[in-house]
N, C-alpha and C positions, 0 to 999 in steps of 0.2 A: 158353513164353516166361517169363523170370525174373521179369518184372513181376506175374505172376499168383501168384507164390509156391506154386507146385505142388510137392508132395512125392511126386516119382515116383522110384523106385528105378531107375537105369540098366540094372541087370542083367535085371530084370523087363521093362523097356521093350523091351530087345533081344530077349527071348524071346517076347514078345507084340507084336511090332512088326506083325504082320499087322493086329492090332486098333488099333494106335497110329497107323500111318502115315497112313491116310486122314483121321482127325480133325486130324492135325497139319498136312497139306497144306491142308485147309479152313480151319483157324485161321489159318495164315500168310496166305492169300489175303484173309480178312476183315480181318485186322491191317493189311495193305497197302493195302487199299481204303479203310480209314478214314484212311489217309494220302494219299489221292487217287492210288492207283495205277490206272492206266487198263488195263493189259494184263490179259488173262484167261487162265485155264488150267482145265483140268477136273481137279480133285483126284482123281476116281475113275479117270480114264484114266492119270494120273501112277501112282497106287497100283497099278493092274492091270499096267501096264508094268513097274514096279519089281519086283513080286512075280513076274510071269510069267518075267522075265529072270534072276531069282535062283533059280527052281525048275527052269529047263530042263536044267541040268547033272545034276539027280537023275534025269532021264529017260534021258539017254544021256551017257556021259562025253565022247563027241565034241563036244558042243556047249558044253563048259565055257567056251570063250572069249566066248561070247554073254554071260555073266554079268558079264563085265567091264565091259560097255556099260550095265549098269543105271543107272549115275551119270547117263545122259542124262535120265532121267525126274525127277531131283531139281533140275535146272538152273532150271526155271521158279519153283520154290519158294524156291529159294536167291537168285535175282534179286528176287522180290517182298520176301522177307525183308530183303535189304540195302537196298532201296529205302525200306521203312518204317523201318529203323533210321536211315538218313540223315535222314528227315523227321520223326523222333520227337523231342520236346522232353525226354523222360524219360532219354535215353540221351547219352553224350558219346562222339562218334566220332573216332577218330584215323586218318586215312588216310595210309598210306606211298605216295609216289609212286614209289621206287625199291626195289629188291630189295637186301636186305643181302648180305654175303658168305657168310654160312651158308646163306641161302635159295637163292643161286646154286649153292653146293656141292651141297645137297640135291637141287635140280632136276637138276643134272648127273649125280649119283649115280643117281637115278631113270631118267634116260634111258639111262644105261649099263646098268642092269638090265634095262630094257625092250628093248634092242637085244639083249641076251644071250637074253633068253626068246624072242624072234621068230627069232633065229638058231638057237636049239635046236629051236624048232619045225620050221623049214625042214629042218634037217639030219636030223630023225627019220625 
């Protein structure tokens, strides 16, 4: 979190994410609990799930589609962080209630690309 003024190189963080991800999940949960967040999640199980789903395609190429779903293990930490940010006095939060035209176009483009990917998989 930016409030800690950590000097972390993003490239090295990506390379060593195996060592960084678990402490990050734990730190987010503690930060959210300081702001009276009541939901709980297991940082270790989230870490394990995210890493396993990212590694599975290395075992066999036929399982590559499973790695797409690794984002599921980030959702509880993401929700906790959003809650903590909303309750924090140190941050100014601006919430948009509606999507902009650019966001709508990008979502539509992403949807079209996913449809093409799935059609390509079916046709294969």
